[in-house]
N, C-alpha and C positions, 0 to 999 in steps of 0.2 A: 514368561514373556521377557525378551531381552529389553534392558533398560533403554529409554530414549536419551540419546546423548545430546547435551545442550552446552552451548557457550553463550556468554554474555559479553556484549561489546558496549561498554558504557564507562565514562570516566568520572561518574558521581559515586563516591564511596558509600554514601548513605543508601542510595538506590541498590547498588550491587550487594551490599551486606544483607539488606532485607530480602532480596531475591535469593541469595545464597541459602539463607535459613529456610525459606519456603521450600526450595527444591530439595535441600538436604533431608527434610522431614517427609518427603514423598518418595516412596520406594519405586515409583514408575520412572523416575528420572535420575540421570547421572550427570552432574555438573562437571564438564571437562575443563573449563577454564573461564576466567574473567579477565577481559582485556580493555585497556584504556586508549588504544590507538589502532588504526586500520592495519598497519603492517603486522602487528602481533596477531590479529585475527586471521589475516591471509596466510601467515606462516603456519598457524595451527591447521587451517583447512587443507593446506598442501600436504600435511603429514598424517592427519588423523581424520577418521570419519566423524561427521557431525550430522545429526538429524535436524536440529533446529538452532538457528542463531538468533538471539534477541539483540536487536540493534537500535541504538540511540542515534537519531539523525544528526545531532549536534556534536558527536564525538570527533576529536581531531582526526583528520584524514578522510572525512566523509563529505567533503564539499560537493555540492551538486549531485548528491546521491551516488557518488562514485563507488563507495564500498558495496552498497546494495547491488549496483549494476555488475560489479566484478564478481561478487559471489554468485549471482544468478547466471552469469556467462560461463564461469569456470567450474562451478560446483553445483550442477543442476539438480542433484538430489537433496541438497540442503534447503530446508524451508526457512524463511526469514520473517520474524515477527518484529515489526517496527514498534518501538517503545519510546514515545516522544511526548514533549509538552505541546507540540504544534497541533492544534485542533482545526486549523484552517483547511479549507477544501483544496487549495492549490497543493499543499504538501501531500494530502491524501491521494489526489489523483496522480501526482508525480510518482508516489510510491507504488500505486497500482500499475502505472505505465511501465515501471521497471520490475513488475512481477512480485511485489511483496505478498506474503501469504496471510498476514494479519496486520491490523493497524490499531494499536492500543495506546491510549493516553495515560500519562503518568498520574493524572488526577484520579484514576481508578485505583481501588484497593488491590494491592498485589496478592492478597489472599485468593483472588479469582484467577491468578495466573496459571495454576495447574490445569484448571478447566479449559482455559484459552489454549494452552499448549497442547492438550489432548485433541481439541478440535482441529488445531492447525496440523498436527501430526496425521490426522485422518483425512486431511484435505478440505476441511470446512473453513471457509473464510470468516474471520471475526473482525468486527469494526465497533469501536467504542460508541456508546449512545450519543455522546456530545457531538461527534462527527456526523452521525445520522441526522441530528437536528439541523445542522448546517446544510446537509444534502437536501433535506426536505424543503428548507427555505429557498435554496437556490432553484430547485425545480419549479417552485411557484412563480418565478419570474418569467417563465417560458410558457408558451401555449402548448396544449396537449399534443398537437401534431408535431410541434418543434421538438418536444421531449422524445416522441417516438422516433423521429428521424435521427436525432442525435444518438439515441440508444443503438439503433441499427448501424449508424455510421461508425460508432465506436467498436462495433463487432466486426468491422472490416467489410461490410456489405457495400456493393456499388449502387449507383442510382437506380438502375433497373430492378435490382433485387429489393431495394427499399420500397420502390413504387408498388411492387407486388405485395409486400408485407402490409402496407398501409392502405392498399386499394386506391391509389392515386396514380396519375400519369407521371411518367418520368420527368416531363417538363415542370410539373408542379413541385417535384422533389428538388429539381435544379433551382427553381425560383426560391423556395424556402431556404435552401442552403446559401444561395447568393445573398439573400437579404440578411441572414445571420452573420455571414462573413463580413459583409459591409458594416453591419451594426457593431460588431466586435473588432473590426479592423484586423481580421485574421488573414494571413497570407496563404493558408492551406486549410484543408479540412481537419487535419490533426491539430493545427494551431487553433482552429476554431473551438474545439472541445476544451483545450487548455485555457483559452481566453475567457470562456464562459465561466469556468471554475474560478479563475483568478480575479474575475470582475467583482467578487464579493469583497475584495481587499482594497479596492480603489477608493 
């Protein structure tokens, strides 16, 4: 089997050195480079094939998820593992919005990273358990019907499609979404989903 080509985008030397050792000792992976800024990462991707990029959200040049967005737009076959200190739901959903393939907290032991990378390579999404706790807590603040509607809304369904899925009238769906948008002061349905996740941090 051809080795899985990896790059690391992180400006914390302690983190990158630990990751380098872990990957070097696993024959399934080939570490192609470690970079401390966004431009270096993009230059590498322009010239060489990469299977997985491990990306720190706080690295220089990654403001507003710009590096993640650019990788996903220009290098569609490259999977991105977010490796971050941010366990908040807002960051998680922003990463998902921009098509991250895994969301890993730096509080996890890096000894698990090979397993996570193999899952990611196979197309299996991984999310750290601490983030899942926040997700569960957030879901408890909404009614079951609201959770269902938001789930389908996030999948791109229109009101009539959601109505069929939850066995309610289209008017009922419109009413629930109207109430939620008013409650969260959301200007659009996409904004509604983000506002609900961000509300944990107010």
